[in-house]
N, C-alpha and C positions, 0 to 999 in steps of 0.2 A: 386718265389723261396721260400722254406721254409728251415730252418736251426734249428738244435737242439742248443740252447743256454745253456750254463753251467756256472754257477758263483761259481768258487772255494773259499771258506771262511776258516777263521780259525777254525771254529768248525763244518762246513758242506758243502757239495756242493748241489747246487740247480740248476734245469734245467727244461726246457720245449722246446716244438717246437715253433718256432715264424715264423710268416709272415713278412718278411723283407721289404713289400711294405708298410706295415702299422704299423709295431712295436706291433701287437698284438700277445698274447700268444694264440696258438691254442688249448691248452690244460691247466689243471690245474698244476702248477708246482710241481715237486717231489723233495723231500730233502732227502738226505742221511746224517745222523749225523757222524762226525768224531771227536768224544771226544779225541782221541790221534791223534799225527801228523802222518800222513800216509807217507811212502815211497814211491818213484815213482811207483814201482810195484803194491803197495796196492792202490794207487790213480788211476791208471790204469784200476784196477779191479773195482772201485767203479764208474768210469765213464762208463765202459762197463755196469755195472748194472743198470745205469740211463737210458743208451741209450736202454737197453733192455725193461725197463718199458714201454717206448713209442713204442717198436717194431722199432726201428729207423735204417735206413741203409744209410741215406744220410750224407751230410757234417754237422760236429759239429764246433762250435765256442767256444772256452774256455777262460774265464777271470781268470787271475792268480795273487795274491796279491804279487807282486814283479815287479822288472825290467824286462821287456822282450824286447829282441833286436832279430830280425830276427828269432823268435821261439825259442830261447836260454833264459832261465832263467838265469838272473845274481845275484839277491838277493832273499832271502827267511826268511824273519825277523819272520814269524809268523807259518811257516810250515816246514817241514823237511828239513835238511840242505843238504840232498843228490840230492835236485833239483837245487843247485846252480851249474851253467855252464853245465846244462844238456839241449841238444836239446830236450825239451819236445814235441814241435810239431811233430817232426819225431817219438819220442817214442810213444806218444799216438796214431798217425796214425797208426803205425804199431801194437800197441796193440789193437786196435779196428776195424782195418781193414777198416777204414773210413778215408776220408780226415778231418785233424783236423786243425783248425787255432787258434794261441794262442795270446792273447793280455794281458797287465796290466788291472787288474779288474777295477780300477777305471776310466781309459781311455775308458773302454768299457762302463761303466756307463754315462760317459760324452758324448761318441758318440751317445747314445740312446737320452740323454737329447737335444743334440744339432740338431739331426735330428728331433724328434718327440716332444719333451718335452719343458722344461722351456727356453732352450737355442735356440730354434727354431727361426731363423732370426735375433738372436740378434748380433749387431755389437759391437766391442770393445773387452775388456778383460772380460772373465767369468770364474769363478773359480767353479769348482764341488768338493766337500769333501764328502767322505763317512765315517761315525761313527760306527764302529762295533768292531771285534776283534781288529784292528789297526785303523789307519787313512789313508784313500787312498785319491788321489787328481788328478785332470785333469784340465788342463789349456788350454783354447781356446782364441785366438785372432781372431776376423772376422770369427769364425766358423772353424778355422784352428787349429788343436791339436798341441800342445807342448807335445810329449810323455815322459812318465815315469817321470814325476814332483817329485814324492814323498815327498811332503811336509810334510807329516806325521812325517818325520824323522829330520825335522828342530831342532835344540837343545832349548829346553824350559824347564826352571828352571834346566839346566845342563843336561838334558837328552833328548832322544827322545821325541818328542811332543805326540806321541801316547800313551806314557808310562802314561802320565797324563790325556789326553782329549779323548782317546777311549771310545767308548760306554761301552767297556766290562770292563773299569777301574770304571765308574759309578756304574756298577753292583756288581762289586767284592768289592768295598769299600762302598756299600750301601748308596751313596750320593743321597741327594735331587737333583730335577731337577734344583733348583735354585742354589745351591752350585756347582753343575757340569756346570751349563752353566755360572758363573762367571770365571771359569778356561777357558773354551772354549772362552769367550770373549776378554780375554787376548792374546789367541793363534791368534784368528781373527785380533785382532788389528795389531799383527806383520805382518801378512799376507797382511793386508791393507797399512801398511808402506812400505813393499816390492814391491807389484804388484798392487796397485791402482785398483783393480778390479771393475767394473760396476755392476757386479750381482754376488752373491753367491749361489749356489744350493747344497743342502744338500740330501744325499741320505744314504743308509745303514739302518739296521733295527731301529735305534732310530728315523728316519725321519718319521715315521707314527705317532710319539708322538710330533711332532714340536710345537703344540699349548701349551704344557706343558713347553717348555723351551726356544722358540724364544722370547717371552716376557721379558725374564731376561738377554737378550745379550744386550750390550751397544757396538753397532760398527756403523759405518757411512754407510755401505754399504748394499743396500736392499738385502735381503735374504729370499730365498723361498724353499720349500720342492721340491724334485725331483717328475716330474710328475708321474714316474714309481715308485717312492718310493723304496722299497727293491728290485724290479724286474728290475731296469734299467740295472745291470750287466748281466743279461741273455739276455735282448734284444740287448745290445750293443756287447756282446761277438757273438751273431748270425750275426750281421752285419759285424763283422770283418770278417767271414767266406765267406762272399758273396762277397768280394772285388775281 
């Protein structure tokens, strides 16, 4: 079974058809920039555009950066506020004329890594973090997901952690990898104290540059880049639609 996986981010949506048995992308991913926050109708149009790019007519899995419960979006920290309390699964299904499954974007990335990537076969507590426009998180214990963990919104320096340690903050403030990594270290130290993870997996756009900043981290827990790097959300979104 093949599924179109779509990862909605704060500045773009990206997608590609995925073979859910192997986790392999069946075509080069396509990206649609969203420099402004799209309202639900505009986002639906962008999803239709992405599907049309692949001439897609089958099931679609979508990862959304917010709490998702039974297809309903409960939070939208970095996207349009009209998504809050919207049954987006039903909304996007009607708009596209295809069966759509919706999942938290970091949970999607975590599912991809747990099944095919760095978390495959791992026992104990595994934490995945995505550093992009915000900070997403997925928490697994013995391969079982605790959904919508949203650890990027823990209080850190008196505000939501992602306001300090997101990849977008590094870019906006023009921080060096070393200086940014020192803030990330302090954040990870808090998560270590709370969760005692046995492995931390890092995804998001900045994961491709892990060799530039992992070396500056001062943490106890082993840390690795996601096997799928910034494509983990696409693969995991597709997996969600195959259930």
